[in-house]
N, C-alpha and C positions, 0 to 999 in steps of 0.2 A: 868805607866811610870817607866823606870828604871833609876838609878842614872846617868849612862853614857850619856843617851839621854838628861837628864836635864842639865848636865854639858856642853854638846856640844851646846845646845840651848842658855844657858847663855853666853858662850864664844863667840858664833856667834854674839849675840847682842852687847856685849862689843866691839868686833872688828868692828862692824858697826859704833858704836858711835866714836870709835877711828879714823876710816877712815874719818868720817864726820868732825871731828875736824881738821884733817890734810888737808882736802880739803878746809875748810873754812879759815884756817890760813896757806896759802901755804908756808910761809917761815919757818914753824916749821919742824923739822926733825922727823923721826919715833921714835927716842930715846926720844923725848920730851913728848910723850904720851905712857905710858906703861900699858898693861893689866897684872895684877899680876896673879899668879898661882891660881888654884882652891883651895878653902878652906882658902885662905889667909885672915887674918883680915884686916879691913880698907876699904878704898874706892875701887870701882870696876875699876876705872881708876886712875893712878898716873900721874899727870902732873908735868913737870919740872917747875922751877921758871919762865922761859920765857913763857911757855904755860899758867901758872896760871895768869900771868899778862894780857895776851890776853883773856883768858877764865876763869874768876874767879868763877867757879862753881865746886861743887863736884857732881859727877854723880853716881847714883845708878841705875843699870839696873835690871829689872824684866821681865822675859819671862814666863808668866803664862796665862793659859786660864781663871783663875778666874776673870780677869778684863773685861769680856765680857760686863757687864753693862756700864762701863765707855766708852768703844768703841761705844756702842749704843747711849749714850748721846752725844758723840762728833759727831757722824754721824748726829744726829738730829740738832746739831748746824750748820752743813755744808749744810743741806738740803735746796733746793729751793733758793739758792743764789750763786753768783759767788765770794762772799767774803770768807776770811779765817775763818774757824770755831774756836771759842774759847769757851771752856767749863769751867765754874766756878762752883765749887762744894764745899760743906762744910758739915762736920760732926758736930753734936751737940758739943758745947763747944770747938771746934777746929778752927784754922784759915782757911779761905778759900784757896783753891788751884785752880790753873789755868792749864788746859790741852790744849796744842796746838800741831800741827803736828811737828815732829822733823825737817823737812826741813824749816818750817817757823821759828822755834826757831833759827836755825843756820843762817838764813837770817837776823834775827833781831840783832843778836850779832856780825855779821860780821864787 
């Protein structure tokens, strides 16, 4: 993969999350959620004060193929049910993490 492709992939994901935040909190303006330039230090999305009050999370986006196993596990959590799948995973000596679908996440924080 070349660097331009990876950059585009990451920016596309950042823009997707930005649009999801703006759709979830309809009274936010586009200027309330900013995607910084490539290579900038800090968070992948910069939220205004108003946006941070409504959505008190710091987002880090990763668009990589190396997460295939996590997606397999989440698929297993969703299998044979009409319930939302929730994956709980833990690495040795680390706090457990929860993986849910992005749409479900934004429905929960709405």
